[in-house]
C-alpha positions as CSV (number, residue, x, y, z in Angstrom):
1,M,-0.1,-0.1,0.0
2,T,1.3,3.4,-0.8
3,G,0.2,6.2,1.2
4,S,2.0,9.4,2.0
5,S,0.2,9.8,5.3
6,T,1.8,6.5,6.5
7,Q,5.2,7.4,5.1
8,E,5.0,10.9,6.7
9,S,3.9,9.5,10.1
10,S,6.6,7.0,10.1
11,S,9.2,9.8,10.5
12,S,11.5,8.6,13.3
13,T,11.4,11.9,15.0
14,E,7.6,12.4,15.0
15,L,5.2,11.2,17.7
16,L,1.8,10.2,16.7
17,Q,-0.8,10.8,19.4
18,M,-3.4,8.1,19.3
19,V,-6.6,7.4,21.3
20,I,-6.6,3.5,21.9
21,C,-9.9,1.8,21.9
22,Q,-10.9,-1.7,22.3
23,L,-13.1,-3.6,19.8
24,S,-13.7,-7.3,20.6
25,D,-10.4,-8.6,21.5
26,E,-8.2,-6.1,19.5
27,E,-6.8,-2.7,20.3
28,F,-7.1,0.1,17.8
29,G,-5.7,3.5,17.5
30,I,-7.4,6.7,16.3
31,E,-5.5,9.8,15.6
32,I,-6.4,12.1,18.5
33,Y,-6.7,15.2,16.5
34,K,-9.8,13.6,14.7
35,V,-11.5,13.0,18.0
36,K,-13.8,15.5,19.2
37,E,-15.0,14.0,22.4
38,I,-15.7,10.6,23.9
39,I,-19.1,10.1,25.7
40,R,-21.0,7.4,27.5
41,I,-23.6,5.8,25.2
42,P,-27.0,7.7,25.2
43,S,-30.2,6.5,23.9
44,I,-29.9,6.0,20.2
45,T,-32.7,6.7,17.8
46,K,-33.1,4.1,15.2
47,I,-33.7,5.1,11.5
48,P,-35.4,2.8,9.1
49,Q,-33.7,1.6,5.9
50,I,-30.2,2.3,6.9
51,P,-27.1,-0.2,6.8
52,D,-27.0,-2.5,9.9
53,H,-23.8,-0.9,11.0
54,V,-25.3,2.3,11.3
55,K,-27.1,2.2,14.5
56,G,-29.0,5.5,14.2
57,V,-28.6,9.0,15.6
58,I,-28.1,10.9,18.8
59,N,-28.7,14.5,19.9
60,L,-25.5,15.9,21.2
61,R,-26.1,19.2,22.5
62,G,-28.5,20.1,19.8
63,S,-26.5,18.5,16.8
64,I,-27.7,15.3,15.2
65,I,-24.8,12.9,15.2
66,P,-25.0,9.6,13.2
67,I,-23.7,6.5,15.1
68,I,-21.7,3.7,13.6
69,D,-20.9,0.4,15.2
70,L,-17.3,-0.2,14.2
71,A,-17.3,-3.8,15.1
72,A,-20.4,-4.3,12.9
73,R,-18.7,-2.3,10.1
74,F,-15.6,-4.5,10.2
75,G,-17.6,-7.7,10.5
76,M,-16.0,-8.4,13.9
77,V,-17.8,-10.4,16.7
78,H,-20.4,-8.2,18.3
79,K,-20.4,-7.6,22.0
80,D,-23.3,-6.1,23.9
81,A,-22.7,-2.6,25.3
82,S,-21.3,-2.5,28.8
83,E,-20.5,0.0,31.4
84,N,-17.1,0.6,29.7
85,S,-18.6,1.1,26.2
86,R,-18.3,4.5,24.7
87,I,-18.9,6.6,21.6
88,V,-15.9,8.4,20.2
89,V,-17.3,11.3,18.4
90,L,-15.1,12.1,15.3
91,E,-14.7,15.1,13.0
92,I,-14.1,13.9,9.5
93,G,-13.8,17.0,7.4
94,D,-17.3,18.9,7.7
95,L,-18.9,15.6,9.1
96,T,-19.2,14.7,12.7
97,A,-20.0,11.1,13.4
98,G,-19.8,8.7,16.4
99,V,-18.3,5.3,16.6
100,I,-19.2,2.8,19.2
101,V,-16.3,1.1,20.8
102,D,-16.1,-1.5,23.7
103,S,-13.8,0.8,25.7
104,V,-11.5,3.5,25.4
105,N,-8.2,2.3,27.1
106,E,-5.7,5.3,26.9
107,V,-4.0,8.0,25.0
108,L,-0.5,7.0,23.7
109,N,2.4,8.9,22.0
110,I,3.7,6.3,19.5
111,P,7.2,7.3,17.8
112,G,7.1,7.2,14.2
113,E,9.9,4.5,14.2
114,N,7.5,2.1,15.9
115,I,4.9,2.4,13.2
116,E,5.0,-0.1,10.4
117,P,3.2,0.4,7.1
118,A,-0.4,-1.1,6.8
119,P,-0.5,-4.5,5.3
120,D,-2.4,-5.2,2.2
121,I,-3.8,-8.4,3.6
122,L,-6.7,-8.5,6.1
123,V,-5.9,-7.3,9.7
124,S,-8.3,-8.8,12.3
125,G,-11.0,-9.0,9.6
126,I,-10.5,-5.4,8.4
127,A,-9.4,-4.8,4.8
128,G,-5.9,-3.5,4.8
129,K,-7.0,-0.3,3.2
130,Y,-8.8,0.9,6.5
131,V,-5.5,0.3,8.4
132,Q,-3.1,3.4,8.5
133,G,-0.3,1.3,10.1
134,V,0.6,-1.1,12.9
135,G,2.1,0.5,16.0
136,K,4.5,-1.4,18.2
137,V,4.3,-0.4,21.9
138,D,6.4,-2.5,24.3
139,D,4.9,-6.1,23.6
140,R,1.6,-4.8,22.1
141,L,0.5,-4.4,18.4
142,L,-1.9,-1.5,17.9
143,I,-4.0,-1.4,14.6
144,L,-4.0,2.3,13.7
145,L,-7.1,3.1,11.9
146,D,-7.3,5.3,8.8
147,I,-10.5,7.2,9.8
148,D,-10.6,9.1,6.5
149,R,-10.6,6.0,4.4
150,I,-13.2,4.2,6.5
151,F,-15.5,7.3,6.0
152,K,-14.8,7.6,2.3
153,D,-16.9,10.0,0.2
154,E,-19.7,7.6,-0.5
155,Q,-20.1,6.6,3.1
156,K,-19.9,10.4,4.1
157,L,-22.8,10.9,1.7
158,Q,-24.8,8.0,3.5
159,L,-24.0,9.6,6.9
160,S,-25.2,12.9,5.7
161,Q,-28.5,11.4,4.5
162,V,-28.7,9.9,8.1
163,E,-28.1,13.1,9.6
164,N,-30.7,14.8,7.5
165,A,-33.2,11.9,8.1
166,G,-32.9,12.3,11.8
167,A,-33.4,16.2,11.7
168,V,-36.6,17.4,12.9
169,P,-38.4,20.0,10.7
170,A,-38.6,23.4,12.2
């Protein structure tokens, strides 16, 4: 896979700050600058005729936010929400969306030299194109997600439609 963002982030002097989340039995990293906030899971309003991995919308301080179940999106084993489950609210361009994770574990600074390029094969059931790289921290391997690629233009359009479907006319 060729990706300038991976090559740039692999600079040995650069630190990549990641929010580390748990999905099923795997740890994933999301670049912190894309994370708007992390919240407990509120009541989610379901919307008919949307993909199964789109759980619905929430009202976050007056903004309608579509909610994606990342485990379902990646075809991973689904766990029921627990006390540790969270929604990570992300800003992707002009779109705000939330992703459900089993837990948020920590924030880590990962040196660029500890990040390997994303493999082109499946990683934990995720197509390699959704993986920015693999971070090595002590004896752990962290799958670093490429949020922009996960929410590619087609999906942004679908999420925008969900936002609009959840909007209440004035």
